[in-house]
C-alpha positions in Angstrom: 0.0 0.0 0.0 1.0 3.6 -0.6 1.0 4.2 3.2 3.5 1.5 3.7 5.9 2.9 1.2 6.3 5.9 3.4 8.0 3.8 6.1 10.9 2.8 3.8 14.4 3.9 4.8 15.2 7.4 3.5 17.6 7.2 0.5 19.1 10.6 1.2 21.2 11.8 4.0 19.4 13.2 7.0 19.3 17.0 7.0 19.1 17.4 10.7 19.1 14.4 13.0 17.1 14.8 16.2 20.2 14.1 18.3 22.3 16.6 16.6 22.5 20.2 17.6 20.3 22.8 15.9 21.3 23.8 12.4 23.1 27.1 12.1 21.3 29.2 9.6 22.8 31.8 7.4 21.3 35.2 8.3 18.6 36.2 5.9 20.4 39.4 5.2 23.3 37.4 3.7 20.9 35.4 1.5 18.9 38.3 0.2 20.6 38.2 -3.2 21.2 34.5 -3.4 19.3 32.6 -6.0 16.8 29.9 -5.1 18.5 26.5 -5.6 17.1 24.2 -8.2 16.4 21.5 -5.6 14.0 23.8 -3.8 11.9 24.0 -6.9 11.9 20.2 -7.3 10.7 19.8 -3.7 8.0 22.4 -4.2 6.8 20.6 -7.4 6.7 17.4 -5.4 4.7 18.9 -2.6 2.1 21.1 -4.2 0.1 18.2 -5.8 -0.7 17.0 -2.3 -2.0 20.4 -1.4 -4.1 20.4 -4.5 -5.6 17.0 -3.6 -6.4 18.0 -0.1 -8.2 21.2 -1.2 -9.9 19.9 -4.3 -11.4 16.9 -2.5 -13.6 19.2 -0.6 -14.9 21.2 -3.6 -15.4 18.1 -5.8 -17.5 16.3 -3.2 -19.8 19.3 -2.9 -20.9 19.0 -6.5 -21.4 15.2 -6.2 -24.0 15.5 -3.4 -27.0 14.8 -5.7 -25.4 11.7 -7.2 -24.3 10.4 -3.8 -27.7 11.0 -2.3 -29.5 9.2 -5.1 -27.1 6.2 -5.2 -26.9 5.7 -1.4 -30.4 6.8 -0.6 -29.2 9.5 1.9 -31.0 12.5 3.2 -29.4 16.0 2.8 -28.9 16.3 6.6 -26.9 13.1 6.7 -25.2 13.8 3.4 -23.9 17.1 4.7 -21.5 15.2 7.0 -19.7 13.7 4.0 -18.3 17.2 3.6 -18.4 18.4 7.2 -16.7 15.3 8.5 -13.7 15.8 6.3 -13.4 19.5 7.3 -13.9 18.5 11.0 -11.0 16.0 11.2 -8.9 18.2 8.9 -9.0 21.1 11.3 -9.0 19.0 14.6 -5.8 17.1 13.9 -3.6 19.8 12.3 -1.8 20.8 15.5 -1.2 17.1 16.3 0.2 16.5 12.8 2.5 19.5 13.1 3.9 18.3 16.5 4.3 14.7 15.3 6.2 15.9 12.2 8.7 17.7 14.4 9.2 14.6 16.5 9.0 11.7 14.0 10.3 13.5 10.9 8.6 15.8 8.5 9.3 13.6 5.5 7.9 10.5 7.2 4.8 12.2 8.4 4.1 13.9 5.1 4.4 10.6 3.1 2.3 8.8 5.7 -0.4 11.4 5.5 -0.5 11.2 1.7 -0.6 7.4 2.1 -3.5 7.6 4.5 -5.3 10.1 2.3 -4.8 7.8 -0.7 -6.0 4.7 1.0 -9.0 6.5 2.4 -9.9 7.7 -1.1 -9.9 4.1 -2.3 -12.2 3.2 0.6 -14.5 6.1 -0.1 -14.8 4.9 -3.7 -16.0 1.5 -2.6 -18.2 2.7 0.3 -21.3 0.5 0.4 -23.5 3.1 2.3 -23.4 6.7 3.5 -22.3 5.6 7.0 -19.1 4.0 5.8 -18.6 6.9 3.4 -18.7 9.4 6.4 -16.2 7.3 8.4 -13.8 7.0 5.5 -14.1 10.8 4.9 -13.2 11.4 8.6 -10.1 9.2 8.0 -9.3 11.1 4.8 -9.4 14.3 6.8 -6.9 12.9 9.3 -4.5 12.2 6.4 -5.2 15.7 4.9 -4.5 17.4 8.2 -0.8 16.7 8.0 -0.5 17.7 4.3 -1.1 21.4 4.9 1.4 22.3 7.7 4.0 19.7 6.9 4.1 20.4 3.2 4.8 24.1 4.0 7.6 23.1 6.5 9.3 20.8 4.0 9.2 23.5 1.2 10.3 26.4 3.4 13.2 24.4 4.8 14.6 24.2 1.2 14.3 27.9 0.4 16.5 30.6 1.8 14.8 32.4 4.7 14.8 35.7 2.8 12.9 34.0 -0.1 10.2 32.2 1.9 7.3 34.3 0.6 7.7 33.0 -2.9 6.8 29.4 -2.1 4.1 30.6 0.3 2.5 32.5 -2.6 2.7 29.5 -4.9 1.4 27.2 -2.1 -1.6 29.6 -1.6 -2.2 29.8 -5.4 -2.2 26.0 -5.6 -4.8 25.8 -2.8 -6.9 28.4 -4.8 -6.5 26.4 -8.0 -7.8 23.3 -6.2 -10.8 25.1 -4.9 -11.4 26.6 -8.4 -11.1 23.6 -10.7 -12.4 21.1 -8.2 -16.0 21.4 -9.2 -15.1 21.3 -12.9 -13.0 18.2 -12.5 -15.7 16.7 -10.3 -18.5 17.3 -12.9 -16.3 15.6 -15.6 -15.5 12.6 -13.4 -19.1 12.1 -12.4 -20.2 12.2 -16.0 -17.6 9.6 -17.0 -17.4 7.3 -14.0 -20.1 8.3 -11.5 -19.6 9.9 -8.1 -17.0 7.2 -7.0 -14.7 8.5 -9.7 -14.0 11.7 -7.8 -12.3 9.5 -5.1 -10.6 7.0 -7.4 -8.7 9.9 -9.2 -6.8 10.6 -6.0 -5.2 7.1 -6.0 -2.7 7.4 -8.9 -1.8 11.0 -7.9 -1.3 10.0 -4.2 0.9 7.0 -5.2 3.0 9.2 -7.5 3.6 11.7 -4.7 4.7 9.0 -2.3 7.1 7.4 -4.8 8.6 10.6 -6.0 8.7 12.0 -2.4 10.7 9.0 -1.2 13.5 9.9 -3.6 13.3 13.7 -3.5 12.4 14.7 0.1 15.1 14.8 2.8 14.2 14.0 6.4 14.3 16.7 9.0 13.3 17.0 12.7 13.0 19.7 15.3 15.9 19.4 17.7 13.7 20.7 20.5 11.0 18.0 20.0 12.3 15.6 22.7 10.7 13.8 25.6 7.1 12.5 25.8 4.3 14.3 24.0 1.6 15.6 26.3 -1.2 13.2 25.5 -3.6 15.1 27.7 -3.1 18.4 25.7 -3.5 16.4 22.5 -6.9 15.1 23.7 -8.0 18.5 24.9 -6.9 20.1 21.6 -8.6 17.6 19.3 -11.7 17.5 21.4 -11.9 21.3 21.8 -11.6 22.0 18.1 -13.9 19.2 17.2 -16.6 20.4 19.6 -16.3 24.0 18.4 -16.6 22.9 14.7 -19.5 20.6 15.4 -21.4 23.4 17.0 -20.8 25.7 14.0 -21.8 22.9 11.6 -24.9 21.7 13.4 -25.9 25.2 14.4 -27.2 25.8 10.9 -29.7 23.0 11.3 -30.5 23.2 15.1 -30.2 26.9 15.4 -27.4 28.8 17.2 -29.7 29.5 20.1 -30.6 25.8 20.5 -29.5 24.3 23.9 -27.6 21.5 22.1 -25.6 24.0 20.0 -24.8 26.2 23.0 -23.8 23.2 25.2 -21.4 21.8 22.5 -20.0 25.3 21.8 -19.4 26.1 25.4 -17.7 22.7 26.0 -15.3 23.4 23.1 -14.6 27.0 24.2 -13.9 25.8 27.8 -11.3 23.2 26.7 -9.2 25.6 24.5 -8.2 28.0 27.3 -7.3 25.0 29.5 -5.1 23.8 26.6 -3.4 27.2 26.5 -2.7 27.2 30.2 -1.3 23.7 30.2 0.9 24.5 27.2 2.6 27.2 29.4 4.0 24.6 31.8 4.4 21.3 30.0 7.9 20.8 28.4 6.4 19.2 25.2 3.0 20.9 24.8 0.7 20.5 21.9 0.6 24.3 21.3 4.0 26.0 21.0 3.3 29.3 22.8 6.9 30.5 22.1 5.7 31.2 18.5 3.6 34.0 19.9 6.7 35.8 21.2 7.6 36.5 17.6 6.0 39.8 16.8 5.4 39.1 13.1 3.7 35.8 13.9 1.6 37.3 16.6 0.3 40.2 14.5 -0.3 38.0 11.4 -2.3 35.5 13.5 -4.5 38.3 14.8 -4.9 39.7 11.2 -5.8 36.2 9.9 -8.7 35.9 12.4 -10.3 38.8 10.6 -9.4 38.0 7.0 -9.9 34.2 7.5 -13.5 34.9 8.8 -14.2 37.0 5.7 -12.5 34.8 3.1 -14.9 31.9 2.4 -17.9 33.8 3.6 -17.4 36.4 0.9 -17.0 33.7 -1.8 -20.2 32.0 -0.6 -22.2 35.3 -0.6 -21.2 36.0 -4.2 -22.2 32.5 -5.5 -25.5 32.7 -3.7 -26.1 36.2 -5.2 -25.7 34.8 -8.7 -27.8 31.7 -8.1 -30.6 33.1 -6.0 -30.8 36.9 -6.6 -30.1 36.7 -10.3 -31.6 33.2 -10.7 -28.6 31.8 -12.7 -28.2 28.0 -13.1 -25.3 26.4 -11.3 -23.1 26.0 -14.4 -23.6 29.7 -15.3 -23.0 30.9 -11.8 -19.8 28.8 -11.7 -18.5 30.4 -14.8 -19.5 33.8 -13.7 -17.7 33.5 -10.4 -14.6 32.1 -12.0 -13.0 35.5 -12.4 -12.6 35.7 -8.6 -10.4 32.6 -8.1 -8.5 33.3 -11.3 -7.5 36.7 -10.0 -6.8 35.2 -6.6 -4.3 32.7 -8.1 -2.5 35.4 -10.1 -2.2 37.9 -7.3 -1.3 35.4 -4.5 1.6 34.2 -6.6 2.7 37.8 -7.3 2.3 38.7 -3.7 4.7 35.9 -2.7 7.3 37.1 -5.2 7.0 40.7 -4.4 6.9 40.2 -0.6 10.5 38.9 -0.6 11.6 42.3 -1.9 9.2 44.8 -0.2 7.9 42.9 2.8 4.4 41.7 3.7 2.9 44.8 5.5 1.9 47.0 2.5 0.8 44.0 0.4 -1.6 42.9 3.2 -2.9 46.5 3.6 -3.5 46.8 -0.2 -5.2 43.4 -0.3 -7.6 44.4 2.6 -8.3 47.7 0.9 -9.2 46.0 -2.4 -11.5 43.6 -0.7 -13.3 46.5 1.1 -13.5 48.3 -2.3 -15.0 45.2 -3.8 -17.9 44.8 -1.3 -18.4 48.6 -1.3 -18.9 48.4 -5.1 -21.4 45.6 -4.6 -23.3 47.6 -2.0 -23.5 50.5 -4.4 -24.0 48.7 -7.7 -25.8 45.3 -7.3 -29.5 45.3 -8.1 -32.1 42.6 -8.8 -31.6 43.2 -12.5 -28.5 41.3 -13.8 -25.8 43.3 -15.4 -22.7 41.1 -15.1 -20.0 43.1 -16.7 -21.1 46.5 -15.3 -22.0 45.4 -11.8 -20.5 42.0 -10.8 -17.4 41.5 -12.9 -15.4 44.6 -11.5 -16.3 43.7 -7.9 -15.5 40.0 -8.4 -12.2 40.7 -10.0 -11.2 43.2 -7.3 -12.2 40.7 -4.6 -10.0 38.0 -6.1 -7.0 40.3 -6.4 -7.5 41.7 -2.9 -8.0 38.2 -1.3 -4.9 36.9 -3.1 -2.7 39.7 -1.8 -4.2 39.6 1.7 -4.2 35.8 2.2 -0.7 35.2 0.8 0.8 38.2 2.6 -0.6 37.4 6.0 0.3 33.7 5.7 3.8 34.5 4.5 4.2 37.2 7.1 3.3 34.8 9.9 6.1 32.5 9.0 8.7 35.1 7.8 10.6 35.2 11.1 9.9 31.7 12.4 12.9 29.4 12.9 13.3 26.4 10.7 12.7 24.0 13.6 9.4 25.7 14.3 8.0 25.7 10.8 5.8 22.7 11.2 4.1 24.0 14.3 4.0 27.5 13.0 2.2 26.4 9.8 -0.1 24.1 11.7 -1.1 26.8 14.2 -1.9 29.3 11.4 -3.8 26.8 9.3 -5.8 25.6 12.3 -6.9 29.1 13.2 -7.7 29.8 9.5 -9.8 26.6 9.3 -11.8 27.6 12.4 -12.3 31.1 11.1 -13.5 29.7 7.7 -16.2 27.8 9.5 -17.2 30.8 11.7 -17.3 33.1 8.6 -19.5 30.7 6.6 -21.9 30.3 9.6 -22.2 34.1 10.1 -22.9 34.7 6.4 -25.5 32.0 6.2 -27.2 33.4 9.4 -27.2 37.0 8.0 -28.7 36.0 4.7 -31.3 33.7 6.3 -32.6 36.7 8.4 -34.3 38.0 5.2 -35.4 36.1 2.1 -32.5 33.6 2.1 -30.7 35.5 -0.6 -33.5 36.1 -3.0 -33.7 39.8 -2.3 -30.8 42.3 -2.7 -31.5 43.7 0.8 -30.4 40.2 2.2 -26.8 41.0 1.3 -26.5 44.5 2.7 -25.5 43.4 6.2 -23.2 40.7 4.7 -21.3 43.2 2.7 -20.9 45.6 5.6 -19.8 42.7 7.9 -17.1 41.7 5.3 -15.9 45.2 4.9 -15.4 45.5 8.7 -13.5 42.3 8.7 -11.1 43.1 5.9 -10.7 46.7 7.2 -9.8 45.3 10.6 -7.2 42.9 9.1 -5.6 45.7 7.2 -5.5 48.0 10.2 -3.9 45.3 12.3 -1.1 44.8 9.7 -0.7 48.6 9.2 -0.4 49.4 12.9 1.4 46.5 14.4 3.2 44.4 11.8 7.0 45.1 11.6 8.1 47.1 8.6 10.6 45.9 6.0 11.4 42.3 4.9 12.6 39.5 7.1 16.1 40.2 5.7 16.1 43.8 6.7 14.8 43.0 10.2 17.5 40.4 10.7 20.2 42.8 9.4 18.9 45.6 11.7 18.9 43.2 14.7 22.4 41.9 14.0 23.9 45.4 13.6 22.3 46.9 16.7 24.9 47.7 19.4 24.7 45.5 22.4 23.6 47.2 25.6 26.4 47.2 28.3 25.6 45.1 31.3 24.0 47.1 34.2 26.1 46.9 37.4 24.0 46.7 40.5 25.6 48.1 43.6 
């Protein structure tokens, strides 16, 4: 099996053995003009198909709902857990995956995760009923949970610290590409092979990633990841995140004021602060709180709570507008919305390249401003009478450009000053927060639209647009006011050239 291949002995020399001292890095200022080595691009090309799989598997399944429901005789309420179960386990296990990668080896955990994802896809394709399909999707989410943070750590380890934003931009663009073409690929596969084909297509890709990864990827550990992992904090972290997401998912059906929703939500919110408190004292906690001592990481995480909450919610509002307010069929709405993800892919890639030269601060500010402009234009221009090129197209393109700049810059800014031995946990922490914010944002947008005519009247979107403007404005203000200026290289150079303070003599 593909998962077993990941256990094979590495064919390349270990980059950093867990018993060896920490690697001494060349200061980013010295690497500012060094070209990116060819090997780094090879590793990036090996990694990004896994990111594409993990993202596209969510969007392809959403378009297969009618076919799965008819074939397995499942209700919409039960069927929703085919998608929600994947996202639930994906978010709940990211922190655990990041910590295990630091301890057991990033290469090993990444190949194992792709193997688990691939085998789960095979099982999903042969699921005899919807119950088994949901279980296999949960297992698939566990495999996918390691792909996001560990892939980023493996790639960033190969790139010079001063050029980290470039792969982050490409990584973000790949995720956007998966979300964009996923429905198109899913529709084609369903037409050719039925709904099971959307899972079977993962198998050859997953096997290829494992085979190539065994030869290309080099093992690395975090020298600080020693001792026994705190199993209690693992349990609290997974349970807390899972309960929080279950409350957000089920709240749409039960109602957010329902006693069951509130009980589950409060239980999850109670566990997470306890996890933080325990992480302060345990030598090997699940959550690495030392990351939050890095100013760029701290500020970017705060900014991503705003932009992450707005990100998918804004996309959902636009698709509902086309389908419900303008009464477009699904295929036409999909084509009409395509301008947003295309612009997102282009501008997130450009943001990664430019950020290495000018820093992340102003790119994130410009991205947030463009998103505010987009929803402001919609508030001003959108009416019940469809006029795509005059009213929707400019706003949709501006949203894609702004979201690409903002998302890539905030993500790259969070990891710009993080040490190499903390990259797995840094990526896992940011991605976990983003995943929770995605769910919160979707729930809020659905609730706001449902207050009116469920999206069939233009007035249903007014509060949504204002809400999204406030979120993107807040994200931009956080980056403008608190994120350190300059690039990672310039900050490192300034810190190394600063004169040391003489020791203070106490009498």
